[in-house]
C-alpha positions in Angstrom: -40.0 9.1 14.8 -43.2 11.0 15.7 -46.4 11.1 13.7 -45.5 14.6 12.5 -42.1 13.5 11.1 -41.5 11.9 7.7 -38.8 9.7 6.3 -37.1 10.4 3.0 -34.8 8.2 0.9 -31.7 10.4 1.0 -28.8 8.0 0.2 -29.2 6.1 -3.0 -28.0 2.5 -3.4 -24.8 3.3 -5.3 -23.8 5.7 -2.5 -24.5 3.2 0.2 -22.6 0.4 -1.7 -19.7 2.8 -2.2 -19.6 3.7 1.5 -19.5 0.2 2.9 -17.2 -1.1 0.1 -14.8 1.7 1.0 -15.0 0.7 4.7 -14.1 -2.8 3.7 -11.2 -1.8 1.4 -9.7 0.7 3.8 -10.1 -1.9 6.6 -8.3 -4.5 4.6 -5.6 -2.0 3.5 -4.9 -0.9 7.1 -4.9 -4.4 8.5 -2.5 -5.8 5.8 -0.3 -2.7 6.1 0.0 -2.6 9.9 -0.8 -6.0 11.3 -0.6 -8.8 8.8 2.7 -10.5 7.8 4.5 -9.1 4.8 3.5 -12.0 2.5 0.0 -10.5 2.6 1.3 -7.7 0.5 -0.6 -8.9 -2.5 -3.9 -8.4 -0.7 -2.7 -5.0 0.5 -2.0 -4.0 -3.1 -5.4 -5.2 -4.4 -7.1 -3.3 -1.6 -5.3 -0.2 -2.8 -6.5 -0.8 -6.4 -10.0 -1.3 -5.1 -9.8 2.0 -3.1 -8.7 3.8 -6.2 -11.7 2.5 -8.2 -14.1 3.4 -5.4 -12.8 6.9 -5.0 -13.0 7.5 -8.8 -16.5 6.2 -8.8 -17.5 8.5 -5.9 -16.1 11.5 -7.6 -18.1 10.7 -10.8 -21.2 9.8 -8.8 -20.8 13.2 -7.1 -21.6 14.8 -10.4 -24.2 12.4 -11.8 -25.7 10.8 -8.7 -29.0 11.6 -7.0 -29.6 14.9 -5.1 -27.8 14.3 -1.8 -25.0 12.3 -3.4 -23.9 15.3 -5.5 -20.9 17.1 -4.3 -22.5 20.5 -4.9 -25.1 19.7 -2.2 -22.5 19.5 0.5 -20.2 22.4 -0.4 -20.6 24.9 2.4 -19.2 28.5 2.9 -16.8 29.2 5.7 -19.6 31.1 7.5 -21.8 28.0 7.4 -19.0 25.8 8.7 -18.2 28.1 11.6 -21.9 28.4 12.4 -22.3 24.6 12.5 -19.2 24.2 14.7 -20.7 26.8 17.1 -23.9 24.8 17.2 -22.0 21.6 18.0 -20.2 23.4 20.8 -23.5 24.4 22.4 -24.9 20.9 21.7 -27.7 22.2 19.5 -26.8 21.4 15.9 -29.3 22.2 13.1 -30.8 19.3 11.3 -29.5 18.7 7.8 -31.2 16.3 5.4 -28.0 15.4 3.6 -24.5 16.0 4.9 -23.9 18.7 7.5 -20.9 21.0 7.2 -18.7 18.9 9.6 -19.5 15.7 7.7 -18.8 17.4 4.4 -15.4 18.5 5.6 -14.6 15.0 6.7 -15.7 13.6 3.3 -13.3 15.9 1.5 -10.5 15.2 3.9 -10.9 11.5 3.6 -11.1 11.6 -0.2 -8.0 13.8 -0.3 -5.9 11.6 1.9 -7.1 8.4 0.2 -6.0 9.8 -3.1 -2.7 10.8 -1.6 -2.2 7.4 0.0 -2.9 5.5 -3.2 -0.6 7.7 -5.3 2.2 7.3 -2.7 1.5 3.6 -2.6 1.9 3.3 -6.3 5.2 5.1 -6.1 6.3 2.7 -3.3 5.2 -0.3 -5.3 7.0 0.9 -8.4 10.2 2.4 -6.8 10.9 0.0 -3.9 9.2 -3.2 -5.1 9.7 -2.8 -8.9 6.1 -3.8 -9.4 3.0 -2.2 -10.7 2.4 0.4 -13.5 5.1 2.8 -12.2 7.9 0.2 -11.9 9.6 1.7 -14.9 9.0 5.3 -14.0 10.0 5.4 -10.3 13.5 4.5 -9.0 14.3 3.3 -5.5 15.0 6.7 -4.1 11.6 7.9 -5.1 9.9 4.8 -3.7 11.8 5.1 -0.4 10.7 8.7 0.1 7.2 7.8 -0.9 7.3 5.0 1.7 7.8 7.5 4.5 5.0 9.7 3.2 2.7 6.7 2.7 3.2 5.7 6.4 2.5 9.3 7.7 -0.6 9.5 5.5 -1.8 6.2 6.8 -1.6 7.5 10.4 -3.4 10.6 9.4 -6.1 8.5 7.8 -6.5 6.5 11.0 -6.9 9.7 12.9 -9.6 10.9 10.5 -11.4 7.6 10.7 -11.4 7.9 14.5 -12.7 11.5 14.3 -15.4 10.4 11.8 -16.6 7.6 14.1 -16.7 10.0 17.0 -18.6 12.6 14.9 -21.2 10.1 13.8 -21.7 9.0 17.5 -22.1 12.7 18.7 -24.4 13.6 15.8 -26.5 10.5 16.5 -26.8 11.4 20.2 -27.6 15.1 19.6 -30.1 14.6 16.7 -31.6 11.2 17.9 -31.2 9.9 14.4 -29.3 6.7 13.7 -26.8 7.8 11.0 -25.4 4.3 10.6 -28.8 2.9 10.0 -29.4 5.7 7.5 -26.4 4.7 5.5 -27.7 1.1 5.4 -31.3 1.7 4.4 -30.9 5.1 2.9 -33.6 6.9 4.9 -33.4 10.0 7.0 -36.0 11.8 9.1 -37.6 15.0 8.0 -38.3 16.9 11.2 -41.6 18.5 12.1 -42.1 21.7 10.2 -39.3 21.2 7.7 -40.4 20.9 4.1 -39.5 17.8 2.1 -37.4 18.7 -0.8 -37.9 17.5 -4.4 -34.6 15.7 -5.0 -33.1 15.4 -8.5 -32.8 11.9 -9.8 -29.5 10.2 -10.7 -28.1 10.0 -14.2 -26.6 6.5 -14.3 -26.1 6.4 -18.1 -24.1 9.6 -18.0 -22.1 8.3 -15.1 -21.4 5.0 -16.8 -20.3 6.8 -20.0 -18.0 9.1 -18.1 -16.5 6.2 -16.1 -16.0 4.2 -19.3 -14.2 7.1 -21.0 -12.1 7.7 -17.9 -11.2 4.0 -17.6 -10.1 3.9 -21.2 -8.0 7.1 -20.8 -6.4 6.1 -17.5 -6.0 2.5 -18.5 -4.1 3.6 -21.7 -1.8 5.8 -19.7 -1.1 3.1 -17.1 -0.6 0.5 -19.8 2.0 2.8 -21.5 3.8 3.1 -18.2 3.6 -0.7 -17.6 5.4 -1.4 -20.9 8.5 0.3 -19.5 11.0 -2.2 -18.1 11.3 -2.0 -14.3 14.0 0.5 -13.3 17.0 -0.7 -11.5 16.7 -4.3 -12.7 19.4 -5.4 -15.2 19.7 -8.4 -17.4 22.2 -10.7 -15.7 24.1 -13.4 -17.5 24.7 -16.8 -16.0 28.1 -17.9 -14.7 28.5 -21.7 -14.6 31.7 -21.4 -12.5 29.9 -19.4 -9.8 26.9 -21.7 -9.8 29.0 -24.9 -9.7 31.9 -23.9 -7.4 29.8 -22.0 -4.8 26.6 -24.1 -5.3 28.5 -27.3 -4.4 28.6 -26.2 -0.7 25.8 -23.8 -0.1 23.1 -21.7 -1.7 24.1 -19.6 -4.7 23.4 -16.0 -3.6 22.3 -13.3 -5.9 25.2 -10.9 -6.5 23.1 -7.9 -5.7 23.0 -8.8 -2.0 26.4 -7.4 -1.3 28.5 -4.5 -2.6 31.6 -4.8 -4.6 34.0 -4.3 -1.7 32.3 -7.2 0.3 32.5 -9.6 -2.6 36.1 -8.7 -3.2 37.0 -9.3 0.4 35.2 -12.6 0.4 36.9 -13.8 -2.8 40.3 -12.7 -1.5 40.0 -14.8 1.7 38.7 -18.1 0.5 41.3 -20.0 2.5 39.3 -19.0 5.6 35.7 -19.0 4.3 33.6 -18.9 7.4 36.0 -21.2 9.2 36.6 -23.5 6.2 39.2 -23.6 3.4 37.3 -22.9 0.2 40.3 -22.2 -2.0 39.8 -22.8 -5.7 41.8 -22.6 -8.9 43.2 -19.1 -9.5 41.5 -18.8 -12.9 38.2 -19.8 -11.5 38.6 -17.4 -8.6 39.3 -14.5 -10.9 36.4 -15.4 -13.2 33.9 -15.6 -10.3 35.3 -12.4 -8.6 34.9 -10.5 -11.9 31.4 -11.8 -12.3 30.4 -10.7 -8.7 32.0 -7.3 -9.2 29.9 -6.7 -12.4 26.6 -7.7 -10.8 27.2 -6.5 -7.2 24.7 -4.3 -5.4 25.9 -1.1 -7.1 24.7 -2.3 -10.5 21.1 -2.6 -9.3 18.5 -0.3 -7.9 16.2 -2.7 -6.1 15.1 -2.7 -2.5 17.4 -5.6 -1.8 20.5 -4.1 -3.4 20.0 -0.8 -1.6 19.2 -2.3 1.8 22.0 -4.9 1.8 24.6 -2.5 0.5 25.0 -1.4 4.2 27.0 -4.2 5.6 28.1 -5.1 9.1 31.6 -3.7 10.0 32.4 -6.9 11.9 31.2 -9.2 9.1 31.3 -7.2 5.9 30.6 -10.2 3.6 28.0 -12.0 5.7 24.5 -11.2 4.3 22.7 -12.4 7.5 24.8 -10.0 9.5 23.7 -6.8 7.7 21.6 -4.4 9.7 18.7 -4.8 7.3 18.7 -8.6 7.5 18.8 -8.5 11.2 15.9 -6.0 11.5 13.7 -7.8 9.0 14.2 -11.2 10.7 14.2 -10.0 14.3 10.8 -11.4 15.0 11.4 -14.8 13.5 12.3 -17.3 16.2 15.2 -19.7 16.2 12.8 -22.6 16.0 11.6 -21.4 12.6 15.2 -21.4 11.2 15.7 -25.0 12.7 12.8 -26.3 10.6 13.9 -28.9 8.1 12.2 -27.0 5.3 14.1 -23.8 6.2 17.5 -25.2 7.0 19.0 -22.2 8.8 19.6 -18.5 8.2 21.7 -19.1 5.2 18.9 -20.6 3.0 17.2 -17.6 1.5 15.3 -19.5 -1.1 13.6 -21.7 1.5 11.3 -18.8 2.3 11.8 -16.4 -0.6 10.6 -18.1 -3.7 12.2 -15.4 -6.0 15.6 -15.2 -4.2 17.4 -16.6 -7.2 16.5 -13.5 -9.3 17.2 -11.1 -6.5 13.7 -9.6 -6.2 12.5 -10.7 -2.8 8.9 -9.6 -3.3 6.9 -9.6 0.0 4.1 -11.6 -1.5 6.6 -14.3 -2.7 7.5 -15.2 0.9 6.3 -18.6 2.1 7.8 -19.9 5.3 7.8 -23.8 5.4 5.6 -25.1 8.3 8.0 -28.0 9.1 
């Protein structure tokens, strides 16, 4: 900075805290969504909730914040945007005290896709996982479609983040102003000959009042949704015959893990039950078969019931032979299944702490270390 240049506090503290908090939340969300194991899903969910709160705050602060935090200060006309792009092409961009047109477009794009990602994420959480405030409003089909959209949006977000970083680097090189440092200390340079504006102050009380009113309204709506019972989950009665007769030899599997036809074939062939004679009294067999038919996969609308309803043609009543089981456990080595605490592929409850109720939530996975 030369002696003829001045510095101006452009970014207020709430804006800077928002920016770096959003960087952290998005970073955690992307890491737990793409890289971390599935049992980190709880962290992914809370990162999503944190992102929602930050986006809501930024929109409110865009109305009541200080001068250059207000949305109205970085809304540009198409002519101004085209002119700025032309300046960038010729490597002579005009200096903007606040956001320039390219930066403004990126902000709006990031906010739009973050909102879309969080909405689709809530639908996935409610429809596929039967969790969250929309668990009673979204069925599995909605959640499954939202899952595909959520993934596409996440890749678009990654692309936008990459473009944003490149844009910051280019702008820093062309203007010789450290934009990252500006978002840390809040100061930007006022070039020689450019007048220093008189920025409007923030209105924190108005922002807090608006946020409180929005929180009460949105919280009431979400609470109303959360009181709805999760869709696709039914009340299942206990069957002592099933628990006793089957549990004497192996784990008692939740009936939703196979369709009716598979349970029927399994019960009809107990004399050759995975290479052993598991024949039982006729009355017991009929009772258990009826129970499994009532609570088979078709009666539920959970992720497990929908995924495991597609069975292997070669082994139609072997859960671990289903395409979904094979795909989900493909990266788990044989040494893990040989651990004493796991006990083999047939012991679902060794790793899935909610296997007995048929939920199989990602955050309830805990693989024994030995």
